[in-house]
C-alpha positions in Angstrom: 71.3 -90.6 -13.8 71.4 -93.5 -16.3 75.2 -93.7 -16.4 75.9 -93.7 -12.7 76.7 -96.9 -10.9 76.2 -95.4 -7.5 72.8 -94.8 -5.8 74.1 -91.7 -4.0 75.2 -90.1 -7.2 71.8 -90.8 -8.8 70.0 -89.5 -5.7 72.2 -86.3 -5.9 71.4 -85.9 -9.6 67.7 -86.2 -9.0 67.8 -83.7 -6.2 69.8 -81.3 -8.3 67.4 -81.6 -11.3 64.4 -80.9 -9.1 66.1 -77.9 -7.4 67.4 -76.3 -10.6 64.1 -76.7 -12.5 62.6 -74.2 -10.1 65.5 -71.8 -10.1 65.8 -72.0 -13.9 62.1 -71.2 -14.3 62.5 -68.2 -12.0 65.6 -67.0 -13.9 64.0 -67.5 -17.2 60.8 -65.6 -16.2 62.8 -62.6 -14.9 65.3 -62.8 -17.8 62.5 -62.8 -20.4 60.9 -59.9 -18.6 64.1 -57.9 -18.8 65.2 -59.2 -22.2 68.3 -60.7 -20.6 68.2 -64.4 -21.5 71.5 -66.3 -21.6 72.7 -68.3 -24.6 71.2 -71.8 -25.0 74.6 -73.0 -26.1 77.2 -74.3 -23.7 80.6 -72.6 -23.5 83.4 -74.5 -25.3 84.8 -75.3 -21.9 81.6 -76.7 -20.5 80.9 -78.6 -23.7 84.3 -80.2 -23.4 83.5 -81.2 -19.8 80.3 -82.8 -21.0 82.0 -84.6 -23.9 84.6 -86.0 -21.5 81.9 -87.2 -19.1 80.0 -89.0 -21.9 83.2 -90.9 -22.9 84.5 -91.6 -19.4 84.9 -95.1 -18.1 84.9 -93.6 -14.5 81.7 -91.7 -14.8 80.9 -91.2 -11.1 84.3 -89.8 -10.1 84.4 -87.4 -13.1 80.8 -86.3 -12.6 81.6 -85.5 -8.9 84.7 -83.5 -10.0 82.8 -81.6 -12.6 79.9 -80.8 -10.3 82.2 -79.5 -7.7 83.9 -77.2 -10.3 80.6 -75.8 -11.7 79.1 -75.3 -8.3 82.1 -73.4 -7.1 81.9 -71.2 -10.2 78.1 -70.8 -9.8 78.5 -69.8 -6.1 81.1 -67.1 -7.0 79.0 -65.8 -9.9 75.7 -65.6 -7.9 77.5 -64.2 -4.8 79.0 -61.4 -7.0 75.7 -60.7 -8.7 73.7 -60.8 -5.5 76.0 -58.1 -4.1 76.5 -55.9 -7.1 74.6 -57.1 -10.1 73.3 -54.6 -12.6 69.6 -55.7 -12.4 67.8 -54.9 -9.2 65.2 -57.5 -10.3 67.8 -60.3 -10.7 69.9 -59.6 -7.6 67.3 -61.1 -5.3 67.0 -64.2 -7.5 70.8 -64.7 -7.2 70.4 -64.4 -3.4 67.7 -67.0 -3.4 69.8 -69.4 -5.5 72.9 -69.2 -3.3 71.7 -71.5 -0.5 70.7 -74.1 -3.1 74.2 -74.1 -4.6 75.8 -74.2 -1.2 73.6 -77.2 -0.2 74.6 -79.0 -3.3 78.3 -78.3 -2.5 77.8 -79.9 0.9 76.0 -82.9 -0.7 78.9 -83.4 -3.2 81.3 -84.0 -0.3 79.5 -87.2 0.4 79.3 -88.7 -3.0 
């Protein structure tokens, strides 16, 4: 939010942070309960995206592109898991997160 020069981008980021705090807390609670916590380390690909974003002179455009990419990936992942994930406890969580991801994808079209 500090690096963006566009109010709409900052507004989107604030909305996204608020929405994902809730979903992250829910996933963390269920994940701890089932001993299924994800790694706290970014994948090499996602770390490279973050590094590029930190160095970019065109922050807002690159942020939008990266957010579109990761939201498409997240939608596919949560859709698959909601339909056929191995944990009956986490499948409903994936179903609850899908509309949030889809709302963010719609918002990204207007950044």
